[in-house]
N, C-alpha and C positions, 0 to 999 in steps of 0.2 A: 776363478775367472776364465781359465783355459777351457774348462768344461762348458761354461755358459757360451763362450764364443763358438765352440764346436757344435753346440746345439743350434745356435743361430744359423750357422752355415748349413747344417743338415736341413733345417726348415726351409731355407732359401732354395736349396736344391730340389726339395719336394715340391715347392711352389712352382719352380720352373718346369718340372715334369708335368704338373697338373695343367699348366698353360698349354702344353702341347696336346692335351687330350680333352679339350672342352667339348661338351656334348650339347648339341642344340636339337630341340624338338621343333620341327617345321610343320605347320598346319596350313593347308591350302587346298581348296576343292579343284583348282585349275591345275591340270597336269603340266601345262607349259610353265606356269609360274613356279610350280613346285620343283620342277627339274632345274629351272634357272637358279632358284634359291639354293638348291642342293649343290649345284656346281660352284656357286660363289662361296658357299661355306666350306666346301672341300678344298678349294684353292687357298682358303685362309687357314687350312690345316685343322679344321674342326670336324669332330665326329658328328654325323647327321642322321637323324631318324625322321622320316617323312610319313605323315598321315594325311588323309584327304577330308577329314571332318572334325568338328569339335567333339563329337561323341567318341571317335576313335582316339582322340587325344586324351580324353578323360579315362578311357579304358586303359590306355598305355600307362597313365599315371596311377592307375589303381583306384580311381574315384568313381567307378561305375560297378555296380553289382552284376554278377553273371546273369541273374534272372532278368534284370532290366535290360541288359545288353542283348539278350536273345530276342526281345521284342522290338528292338530299335531297327530303323531302316538300314543301318550300316552293318547289321549282323550277317548279311550275305557275303561280305568280304572279311569276316572275322577269322576265317581259316588262314588267310594270308597276312593277318595283322602282325606287326612286330611284337616281340615279347616285351613285357614291362621292365622298367629299370631294375626292379628287385630280382627278376629272373635272369637278365643278362649281365647283372653286376655293374651297371653303369649309373652314374648320377646325371641328372638333367641340370645343366648350368644356365640354360636360356631357352625360353619358349618364344617362337616367332609365329604369329598367326595372322591370317587374312581377316579382314573385318567382315566383308560380305560373303557369307557361306550359307547354303541351304540348311535348314534345321537350326542348328546352334550358331549364332554369329560369333565373331571374334570377341566382341564385348561381353557376351554371355560366358564365353570360355574364360575370359579374364576374371570375371566375378567369381566363377566357380574355383579357379585356381587360388585366388587371393583369400578365399574363405576356407581353405583346406590346409593340410600340412605342407603343401608346396608354396605357401604364401611368400617365402623369402626368395623364390626363384624369379629373376627378372622376366617380364613379359613385354614383348614388342609387338605392336599392332601395325599391319600393313594394309594399304588400300590404294586403288588407282584413282580414287575420287578425293579431291581436296575440299573437304567440308569442315569449316572451322568448329561448328557446334559438335560434330562427331569427334573431332580431334580433342577438344576440351573435355568431353565426357569420358573418353578413354584415359586421358592423362589424370583426370581427377579420380578415376576408378582404380588407379594403381599402376597403369602402364608406364614403363620407363621411357619409351619413345613411340612416336607415330611416324612411320616412314611411308613415303609415296612411291608407288610402282611406276616404272620398272626400277628395281633396286640396282645400285651400283656397288662396286667393290669398296669404294670409299665409305659407303653407308655402314658396311660391316666393320670396317676399321674403327669407326666411331663408337661401336658397341663394346669394344674390348674392356673399357673401364668398368662396365656393368658386370662383366664376367669376373673381373679381378676382385670385386668387393667381397664376395663370400670367402675367397682365398685369404685375403688380408685379414679378415675377421677371424678365420680359423687359425691362421698362423699366430696372430696376436694372442688368441686364447691359449694356444699350446705353449707359447713362451711364458705367459703369465702363470699357467699351471705349473710349468717346470720351475719357475722362480719360487712359487709358493711352496712347492715340495722341498726345494733346497732350504728355504727358510725354516720349514718345519723340522728338517733334519738338524739344522744348526741349533734351533731352539731346544730340541730334544737333547742334544749333546750338552748344551749349556745347563739344562735342568739336571742332567746326570752329574755334571761337575759341581753344581751348587749343592746337590744332595750329598755328594761325597764330602764337600767342605763342611756342611752342616753336621754330618755324622761324625767327622773327625773332631769338630769343635765340641760336639755333645759328649764324645768319649773323653776328650781332654778335660772338659769341665767336670765330668763325673769323677774322673780320677783325682782331680784337684780337690773336689768336695770330700772324697774319701780320705785324702791325706789330711785335709783340714780337720775333719772329725777326729781322726786318730791323734793329731797334735793337741786338739782341745782336750781329749780324754787324758792325755799324758799330763797336760798342764793342771787339770782339775784334780786328778788322783794324787793324794799326799805322798810325799816321799817317806820311806820308812825311817822313823826317828832313831837316832843313835841311842842305844841303850847304855846306861852307866853301869860300870862293873859293880857287882854286889860286894858289900863289905863282909868278909868272912868272919869277922869278929873284931873285938877291940883288943888292941895289943896290951898286954899286962906289963906294967912298968915295974 
C-alpha cells in the first residue's frame, strides 16, 4: 500500500509540473492579434509558438511534405519557421487558430488536424465575427470552443480544463498500468507458491505410495514356515 501511495504522489507531482509547461500553437495571419494572443498566453504561464498561416501550422505539426511546402506561398518565410515539436522536444497541448485566414481557413485547419495523429489535441477557433452558422459548423467539426475577438484573459482561464484532459487520462493510464503490473507480480508469486505446494504434495504422495507398495509386498509374501525337527530314529525299547 505504501508503494502505491508513493506512486500516486509521484504522478501528482509530474502532473503539476506539466501544468506549468503547457504548449499552445497559435495560428493567426494578423500580426496584432497574434502578438496579443501570445502576450495573454505567456501571462498565463503557457509556452507559445506562433505561426501566421494554416500551412505553417501543418508544417510545424509535421503534416506537410517538404516538396509540397516548397511550392506553397508560405515557403518564403520557411527559413524563419519554428522547428517542429519533434525537433524541439515539445508537445502541443492546444491549438488556437483564427477562422478567417488567406489560403487555408481555421475550419480547414481543424479538419486536417482532426484527421491526423494530432486528433486528440484540443482546437479552439477564434473570430471577430459572430456568425452562428460558422460557430455551429466549427463545433460540430470537432472544435472545443469558438471564441470571439478581442480575447480576454478570462477566456484563456476557461480553457484550462481542456488542457488538463490529456494529463488526467495519461495519469490514470499510468496508475492502471502500475496496478496491473503489481497484480501480475502477486499472481506470479502465488503461482510459484501453488506450484511448490503441488510439488510437495506430489512427492509426499509418491513416498506414501511407495511405502504402501512395500507394505503390501510384505503382507503378500508368506512367512517362512517353522520346520519340525526330524526324527533321528526310533528309540529301541
